[in-house]
mmJSON file of the N, C-alpha and C atoms, coordinates in Angstrom:
{"data_MODEL":{"atom_site":{
"group_PDB":["ATOM","ATOM","ATOM","ATOM","ATOM","ATOM","ATOM","ATOM","ATOM","ATOM","ATOM","ATOM","ATOM","ATOM","ATOM","ATOM","ATOM","ATOM","ATOM","ATOM","ATOM","ATOM","ATOM","ATOM","ATOM","ATOM","ATOM","ATOM","ATOM","ATOM","ATOM","ATOM","ATOM","ATOM","ATOM","ATOM","ATOM","ATOM","ATOM","ATOM","ATOM","ATOM","ATOM","ATOM","ATOM","ATOM","ATOM","ATOM","ATOM","ATOM","ATOM","ATOM","ATOM","ATOM","ATOM","ATOM","ATOM","ATOM","ATOM","ATOM","ATOM","ATOM","ATOM","ATOM","ATOM","ATOM","ATOM","ATOM","ATOM","ATOM","ATOM","ATOM","ATOM","ATOM","ATOM","ATOM","ATOM","ATOM","ATOM","ATOM","ATOM","ATOM","ATOM","ATOM","ATOM","ATOM","ATOM","ATOM","ATOM","ATOM","ATOM","ATOM","ATOM","ATOM","ATOM","ATOM","ATOM","ATOM","ATOM","ATOM","ATOM","ATOM","ATOM","ATOM","ATOM","ATOM","ATOM","ATOM","ATOM","ATOM","ATOM","ATOM","ATOM","ATOM","ATOM","ATOM","ATOM","ATOM","ATOM","ATOM","ATOM","ATOM","ATOM","ATOM","ATOM","ATOM","ATOM","ATOM","ATOM"],
"id":[1,2,3,4,5,6,7,8,9,10,11,12,13,14,15,16,17,18,19,20,21,22,23,24,25,26,27,28,29,30,31,32,33,34,35,36,37,38,39,40,41,42,43,44,45,46,47,48,49,50,51,52,53,54,55,56,57,58,59,60,61,62,63,64,65,66,67,68,69,70,71,72,73,74,75,76,77,78,79,80,81,82,83,84,85,86,87,88,89,90,91,92,93,94,95,96,97,98,99,100,101,102,103,104,105,106,107,108,109,110,111,112,113,114,115,116,117,118,119,120,121,122,123,124,125,126,127,128,129],
"type_symbol":["N","C","C","N","C","C","N","C","C","N","C","C","N","C","C","N","C","C","N","C","C","N","C","C","N","C","C","N","C","C","N","C","C","N","C","C","N","C","C","N","C","C","N","C","C","N","C","C","N","C","C","N","C","C","N","C","C","N","C","C","N","C","C","N","C","C","N","C","C","N","C","C","N","C","C","N","C","C","N","C","C","N","C","C","N","C","C","N","C","C","N","C","C","N","C","C","N","C","C","N","C","C","N","C","C","N","C","C","N","C","C","N","C","C","N","C","C","N","C","C","N","C","C","N","C","C","N","C","C"],
"label_atom_id":["N","CA","C","N","CA","C","N","CA","C","N","CA","C","N","CA","C","N","CA","C","N","CA","C","N","CA","C","N","CA","C","N","CA","C","N","CA","C","N","CA","C","N","CA","C","N","CA","C","N","CA","C","N","CA","C","N","CA","C","N","CA","C","N","CA","C","N","CA","C","N","CA","C","N","CA","C","N","CA","C","N","CA","C","N","CA","C","N","CA","C","N","CA","C","N","CA","C","N","CA","C","N","CA","C","N","CA","C","N","CA","C","N","CA","C","N","CA","C","N","CA","C","N","CA","C","N","CA","C","N","CA","C","N","CA","C","N","CA","C","N","CA","C","N","CA","C","N","CA","C"],
"label_alt_id":[null,null,null,null,null,null,null,null,null,null,null,null,null,null,null,null,null,null,null,null,null,null,null,null,null,null,null,null,null,null,null,null,null,null,null,null,null,null,null,null,null,null,null,null,null,null,null,null,null,null,null,null,null,null,null,null,null,null,null,null,null,null,null,null,null,null,null,null,null,null,null,null,null,null,null,null,null,null,null,null,null,null,null,null,null,null,null,null,null,null,null,null,null,null,null,null,null,null,null,null,null,null,null,null,null,null,null,null,null,null,null,null,null,null,null,null,null,null,null,null,null,null,null,null,null,null,null,null,null],
"label_comp_id":["MET","MET","MET","LEU","LEU","LEU","LYS","LYS","LYS","PHE","PHE","PHE","VAL","VAL","VAL","LEU","LEU","LEU","MET","MET","MET","HIS","HIS","HIS","GLY","GLY","GLY","ALA","ALA","ALA","TRP","TRP","TRP","LEU","LEU","LEU","PRO","PRO","PRO","ASN","ASN","ASN","ALA","ALA","ALA","ARG","ARG","ARG","HIS","HIS","HIS","VAL","VAL","VAL","GLU","GLU","GLU","LEU","LEU","LEU","LYS","LYS","LYS","THR","THR","THR","GLY","GLY","GLY","HIS","HIS","HIS","ASP","ASP","ASP","PRO","PRO","PRO","MET","MET","MET","ILE","ILE","ILE","SER","SER","SER","GLU","GLU","GLU","PRO","PRO","PRO","ALA","ALA","ALA","ALA","ALA","ALA","LEU","LEU","LEU","VAL","VAL","VAL","THR","THR","THR","ILE","ILE","ILE","LEU","LEU","LEU","LEU","LEU","LEU","GLY","GLY","GLY","CYS","CYS","CYS","ALA","ALA","ALA","ALA","ALA","ALA"],
"label_asym_id":["A","A","A","A","A","A","A","A","A","A","A","A","A","A","A","A","A","A","A","A","A","A","A","A","A","A","A","A","A","A","A","A","A","A","A","A","A","A","A","A","A","A","A","A","A","A","A","A","A","A","A","A","A","A","A","A","A","A","A","A","A","A","A","A","A","A","A","A","A","A","A","A","A","A","A","A","A","A","A","A","A","A","A","A","A","A","A","A","A","A","A","A","A","A","A","A","A","A","A","A","A","A","A","A","A","A","A","A","A","A","A","A","A","A","A","A","A","A","A","A","A","A","A","A","A","A","A","A","A"],
"label_entity_id":["1","1","1","1","1","1","1","1","1","1","1","1","1","1","1","1","1","1","1","1","1","1","1","1","1","1","1","1","1","1","1","1","1","1","1","1","1","1","1","1","1","1","1","1","1","1","1","1","1","1","1","1","1","1","1","1","1","1","1","1","1","1","1","1","1","1","1","1","1","1","1","1","1","1","1","1","1","1","1","1","1","1","1","1","1","1","1","1","1","1","1","1","1","1","1","1","1","1","1","1","1","1","1","1","1","1","1","1","1","1","1","1","1","1","1","1","1","1","1","1","1","1","1","1","1","1","1","1","1"],
"label_seq_id":[1,1,1,2,2,2,3,3,3,4,4,4,5,5,5,6,6,6,7,7,7,8,8,8,9,9,9,10,10,10,11,11,11,12,12,12,13,13,13,14,14,14,15,15,15,16,16,16,17,17,17,18,18,18,19,19,19,20,20,20,21,21,21,22,22,22,23,23,23,24,24,24,25,25,25,26,26,26,27,27,27,28,28,28,29,29,29,30,30,30,31,31,31,32,32,32,33,33,33,34,34,34,35,35,35,36,36,36,37,37,37,38,38,38,39,39,39,40,40,40,41,41,41,42,42,42,43,43,43],
"pdbx_PDB_ins_code":[null,null,null,null,null,null,null,null,null,null,null,null,null,null,null,null,null,null,null,null,null,null,null,null,null,null,null,null,null,null,null,null,null,null,null,null,null,null,null,null,null,null,null,null,null,null,null,null,null,null,null,null,null,null,null,null,null,null,null,null,null,null,null,null,null,null,null,null,null,null,null,null,null,null,null,null,null,null,null,null,null,null,null,null,null,null,null,null,null,null,null,null,null,null,null,null,null,null,null,null,null,null,null,null,null,null,null,null,null,null,null,null,null,null,null,null,null,null,null,null,null,null,null,null,null,null,null,null,null],
"Cartn_x":[66.955,66.49,67.627,67.109,67.873,67.963,69.115,69.452,69.44,68.648,68.575,68.88,69.464,69.674,68.886,68.694,67.858,67.141,65.886,64.953,63.816,63.896,62.519,62.353,63.36,63.113,63.95,63.905,64.873,64.382,65.271,65.025,65.745,65.223,66.102,67.298,68.502,69.648,69.339,69.776,69.538,68.35,67.6,66.255,66.393,65.362,65.456,64.129,64.376,63.088,62.918,61.719,61.56,60.359,60.496,59.731,58.888,57.533,56.759,55.888,56.186,55.491,54.057,53.153,51.736,50.981,49.488,48.745,48.634,47.605,47.489,47.655,46.939,46.992,47.748,49.161,49.714,49.145,48.396,47.977,46.724,46.224,45.227,45.742,46.551,47.132,48.405,49.108,50.337,50.682,49.829,50.028,51.389,51.526,52.689,53.934,53.978,55.232,55.257,54.331,54.476,54.841,54.345,54.815,56.399,56.83,58.134,59.129,58.653,59.37,59.385,58.289,58.074,58.899,58.926,59.809,61.165,61.573,63.001,63.386,62.539,62.828,63.012,62.369,62.207,63.391,64.086,65.31,66.37],
"Cartn_y":[13.996,15.166,16.122,17.317,18.228,19.334,20.088,21.233,22.431,23.45,24.726,25.879,26.952,28.015,29.182,29.077,30.301,29.634,29.892,29.407,30.382,31.115,32.089,32.863,33.206,34.058,33.589,34.089,33.74,32.701,31.665,30.598,30.59,29.907,29.819,29.046,29.412,28.531,26.943,26.028,24.693,24.292,25.08,24.673,23.711,22.788,21.508,21.706,21.53,21.44,19.812,19.447,18.089,17.975,17.231,17.132,15.545,15.617,14.47,14.511,13.58,13.512,12.888,13.8,13.427,14.533,14.309,15.452,16.454,17.269,18.544,18.158,17.059,16.795,15.523,15.57,14.293,13.532,14.353,13.542,12.451,12.773,11.838,10.859,11.291,10.347,9.442,10.091,9.437,9.58,9.192,9.466,8.791,7.412,6.854,7.597,8.141,8.749,9.924,10.696,11.914,11.82,10.784,10.499,10.104,9.442,9.02,10.387,11.168,12.409,13.307,13.407,14.336,13.685,12.411,11.687,11.925,11.902,12.132,13.579,14.631,15.91,16.248,15.436,15.562,15.036,13.971,13.375,14.115],
"Cartn_z":[7.906,7.826,7.517,6.854,6.442,7.547,7.676,8.45,7.696,8.151,7.357,8.385,8.09,8.959,8.392,6.873,6.513,5.311,5.303,4.034,3.807,3.04,2.721,4.142,4.852,6.082,7.041,8.169,9.393,10.123,10.443,11.278,12.467,13.467,14.629,14.333,15.32,15.046,15.427,14.69,14.627,14.126,13.397,13.094,11.999,11.901,10.99,10.0,8.587,7.907,7.473,7.793,7.583,6.429,5.396,4.388,4.512,4.662,4.648,3.338,2.436,1.206,1.456,1.722,2.018,1.512,1.954,1.423,2.309,2.575,3.256,4.649,5.174,6.699,7.095,7.288,7.771,8.822,9.793,10.969,10.625,9.472,8.854,7.944,6.968,6.014,6.222,7.124,7.471,9.124,9.8,11.452,12.005,11.381,11.972,11.62,10.25,9.879,10.567,10.934,11.577,12.96,13.65,14.988,15.14,14.215,13.934,13.999,12.954,12.889,14.04,14.814,16.024,17.078,17.254,18.275,18.006,16.74,16.419,16.619,16.451,16.78,18.206,19.031,20.452,21.064,20.522,20.848,20.878],
"occupancy":[1.0,1.0,1.0,1.0,1.0,1.0,1.0,1.0,1.0,1.0,1.0,1.0,1.0,1.0,1.0,1.0,1.0,1.0,1.0,1.0,1.0,1.0,1.0,1.0,1.0,1.0,1.0,1.0,1.0,1.0,1.0,1.0,1.0,1.0,1.0,1.0,1.0,1.0,1.0,1.0,1.0,1.0,1.0,1.0,1.0,1.0,1.0,1.0,1.0,1.0,1.0,1.0,1.0,1.0,1.0,1.0,1.0,1.0,1.0,1.0,1.0,1.0,1.0,1.0,1.0,1.0,1.0,1.0,1.0,1.0,1.0,1.0,1.0,1.0,1.0,1.0,1.0,1.0,1.0,1.0,1.0,1.0,1.0,1.0,1.0,1.0,1.0,1.0,1.0,1.0,1.0,1.0,1.0,1.0,1.0,1.0,1.0,1.0,1.0,1.0,1.0,1.0,1.0,1.0,1.0,1.0,1.0,1.0,1.0,1.0,1.0,1.0,1.0,1.0,1.0,1.0,1.0,1.0,1.0,1.0,1.0,1.0,1.0,1.0,1.0,1.0,1.0,1.0,1.0],
"B_iso_or_equiv":[0.0,0.0,0.0,0.0,0.0,0.0,0.0,0.0,0.0,0.0,0.0,0.0,0.0,0.0,0.0,0.0,0.0,0.0,0.0,0.0,0.0,0.0,0.0,0.0,0.0,0.0,0.0,0.0,0.0,0.0,0.0,0.0,0.0,0.0,0.0,0.0,0.0,0.0,0.0,0.0,0.0,0.0,0.0,0.0,0.0,0.0,0.0,0.0,0.0,0.0,0.0,0.0,0.0,0.0,0.0,0.0,0.0,0.0,0.0,0.0,0.0,0.0,0.0,0.0,0.0,0.0,0.0,0.0,0.0,0.0,0.0,0.0,0.0,0.0,0.0,0.0,0.0,0.0,0.0,0.0,0.0,0.0,0.0,0.0,0.0,0.0,0.0,0.0,0.0,0.0,0.0,0.0,0.0,0.0,0.0,0.0,0.0,0.0,0.0,0.0,0.0,0.0,0.0,0.0,0.0,0.0,0.0,0.0,0.0,0.0,0.0,0.0,0.0,0.0,0.0,0.0,0.0,0.0,0.0,0.0,0.0,0.0,0.0,0.0,0.0,0.0,0.0,0.0,0.0],
"pdbx_formal_charge":[null,null,null,null,null,null,null,null,null,null,null,null,null,null,null,null,null,null,null,null,null,null,null,null,null,null,null,null,null,null,null,null,null,null,null,null,null,null,null,null,null,null,null,null,null,null,null,null,null,null,null,null,null,null,null,null,null,null,null,null,null,null,null,null,null,null,null,null,null,null,null,null,null,null,null,null,null,null,null,null,null,null,null,null,null,null,null,null,null,null,null,null,null,null,null,null,null,null,null,null,null,null,null,null,null,null,null,null,null,null,null,null,null,null,null,null,null,null,null,null,null,null,null,null,null,null,null,null,null],
"auth_seq_id":[1,1,1,2,2,2,3,3,3,4,4,4,5,5,5,6,6,6,7,7,7,8,8,8,9,9,9,10,10,10,11,11,11,12,12,12,13,13,13,14,14,14,15,15,15,16,16,16,17,17,17,18,18,18,19,19,19,20,20,20,21,21,21,22,22,22,23,23,23,24,24,24,25,25,25,26,26,26,27,27,27,28,28,28,29,29,29,30,30,30,31,31,31,32,32,32,33,33,33,34,34,34,35,35,35,36,36,36,37,37,37,38,38,38,39,39,39,40,40,40,41,41,41,42,42,42,43,43,43],
"auth_comp_id":["MET","MET","MET","LEU","LEU","LEU","LYS","LYS","LYS","PHE","PHE","PHE","VAL","VAL","VAL","LEU","LEU","LEU","MET","MET","MET","HIS","HIS","HIS","GLY","GLY","GLY","ALA","ALA","ALA","TRP","TRP","TRP","LEU","LEU","LEU","PRO","PRO","PRO","ASN","ASN","ASN","ALA","ALA","ALA","ARG","ARG","ARG","HIS","HIS","HIS","VAL","VAL","VAL","GLU","GLU","GLU","LEU","LEU","LEU","LYS","LYS","LYS","THR","THR","THR","GLY","GLY","GLY","HIS","HIS","HIS","ASP","ASP","ASP","PRO","PRO","PRO","MET","MET","MET","ILE","ILE","ILE","SER","SER","SER","GLU","GLU","GLU","PRO","PRO","PRO","ALA","ALA","ALA","ALA","ALA","ALA","LEU","LEU","LEU","VAL","VAL","VAL","THR","THR","THR","ILE","ILE","ILE","LEU","LEU","LEU","LEU","LEU","LEU","GLY","GLY","GLY","CYS","CYS","CYS","ALA","ALA","ALA","ALA","ALA","ALA"],
"auth_asym_id":["A","A","A","A","A","A","A","A","A","A","A","A","A","A","A","A","A","A","A","A","A","A","A","A","A","A","A","A","A","A","A","A","A","A","A","A","A","A","A","A","A","A","A","A","A","A","A","A","A","A","A","A","A","A","A","A","A","A","A","A","A","A","A","A","A","A","A","A","A","A","A","A","A","A","A","A","A","A","A","A","A","A","A","A","A","A","A","A","A","A","A","A","A","A","A","A","A","A","A","A","A","A","A","A","A","A","A","A","A","A","A","A","A","A","A","A","A","A","A","A","A","A","A","A","A","A","A","A","A"],
"auth_atom_id":["N","CA","C","N","CA","C","N","CA","C","N","CA","C","N","CA","C","N","CA","C","N","CA","C","N","CA","C","N","CA","C","N","CA","C","N","CA","C","N","CA","C","N","CA","C","N","CA","C","N","CA","C","N","CA","C","N","CA","C","N","CA","C","N","CA","C","N","CA","C","N","CA","C","N","CA","C","N","CA","C","N","CA","C","N","CA","C","N","CA","C","N","CA","C","N","CA","C","N","CA","C","N","CA","C","N","CA","C","N","CA","C","N","CA","C","N","CA","C","N","CA","C","N","CA","C","N","CA","C","N","CA","C","N","CA","C","N","CA","C","N","CA","C","N","CA","C","N","CA","C"],
"pdbx_PDB_model_num":[1,1,1,1,1,1,1,1,1,1,1,1,1,1,1,1,1,1,1,1,1,1,1,1,1,1,1,1,1,1,1,1,1,1,1,1,1,1,1,1,1,1,1,1,1,1,1,1,1,1,1,1,1,1,1,1,1,1,1,1,1,1,1,1,1,1,1,1,1,1,1,1,1,1,1,1,1,1,1,1,1,1,1,1,1,1,1,1,1,1,1,1,1,1,1,1,1,1,1,1,1,1,1,1,1,1,1,1,1,1,1,1,1,1,1,1,1,1,1,1,1,1,1,1,1,1,1,1,1]
}}}
């Protein structure tokens, strides 16, 4: 995961930008990958 402080506007401190190469709705096209990313963010 990449760490960003500012990207096209103000982000909160320690905000992360995560890129998932999928279509419009990752909950449909890549649900397992999305769950992995979300669990990693919650840890």
